[in-house]
C-alpha positions in Angstrom: 0.0 0.0 0.0 2.9 2.3 0.8 4.2 1.7 -2.8 0.9 2.9 -4.2 1.0 6.1 -2.2 4.7 6.7 -3.2 3.7 6.2 -6.9 0.8 8.6 -6.4 3.1 11.2 -5.0 5.4 10.8 -8.0 2.5 11.5 -10.3 0.8 14.2 -8.3 3.4 15.8 -6.0 1.4 18.7 -4.9 -1.7 16.8 -3.9 -0.3 13.4 -2.9 0.4 14.2 0.8 -3.2 15.4 1.2 -4.5 12.2 -0.5 -3.1 10.0 2.3 -5.8 9.7 5.0 -4.7 10.3 8.6 -5.4 6.8 9.9 -3.4 5.2 7.0 -0.5 7.5 7.7 -0.6 6.7 11.4 -0.7 3.0 10.6 2.3 3.2 8.2 4.2 5.2 10.8 3.5 2.5 13.5 4.5 -0.3 11.1 7.7 1.6 10.3 8.6 2.3 13.9 7.7 -1.2 15.3 8.6 -3.6 12.5 10.8 -2.0 9.7 13.2 0.0 11.9 14.0 -2.9 14.3 14.5 -5.2 11.3 16.9 -2.9 9.6 18.9 -2.4 12.8 19.0 -6.1 13.4 20.2 -6.8 9.9 22.8 -4.0 10.2 24.0 -5.6 13.5 24.3 -9.0 11.8 26.3 -7.4 9.0 28.6 -5.7 11.5 29.1 -8.9 13.4 30.1 -10.6 10.1 32.6 -7.8 9.5 34.1 -8.2 13.0 34.1 -12.0 12.6 36.0 -11.6 9.4 38.5 -9.1 10.9 39.2 -11.5 13.8 39.6 -14.4 11.4 41.9 -12.4 9.2 44.1 -11.2 12.1 44.2 -14.6 13.7 45.3 -16.4 10.5 47.8 -13.9 9.1 50.2 -16.8 8.3 47.7 -18.7 6.2 46.7 -17.4 2.8 43.4 -19.3 2.9 42.6 -17.9 6.3 43.3 -14.4 5.2 41.2 -14.7 2.0 38.3 -16.1 4.0 38.6 -13.3 6.6 38.7 -10.7 3.9 35.6 -12.2 2.2 33.7 -12.0 5.5 34.8 -8.4 6.0 33.8 -7.5 2.4 30.3 -9.0 2.7 29.9 -7.4 6.1 30.6 -4.0 4.6 28.3 -4.7 1.7 25.5 -5.7 4.1 26.0 -2.6 6.2 25.9 -0.4 3.0 22.7 -2.1 1.9 21.1 -1.6 5.3 22.2 2.0 5.4 20.7 2.5 1.9 17.4 0.8 3.0 17.2 3.1 6.0 17.8 6.2 3.8 15.1 5.1 1.3 12.7 4.4 4.1 13.4 7.8 5.7 12.9 9.6 2.4 9.6 7.8 1.7 8.4 8.6 5.2 9.2 12.3 4.7 7.3 12.3 1.5 4.2 11.0 3.3 4.3 13.8 5.9 
């Protein structure tokens, strides 16, 4: 439903915010605060943990080329995950500001 309103705002930018009824806006804000935000923060924490795990693995196996490559892969995917979650949070914030 939020996608519909975002599409509506792209077509009718001046009147789209007025087209979203108050109860629907309140419901979307509650869903965002209680479900989407905690999920984004949880996934960001998992990505950060993967990065730290890769760093520990990299530093503990400096003498092994396989250990270093596995640690660097974990760090890379942890960084990718954190970047994706940061982007998702930014998109969500922009969409919420459009609905206000």
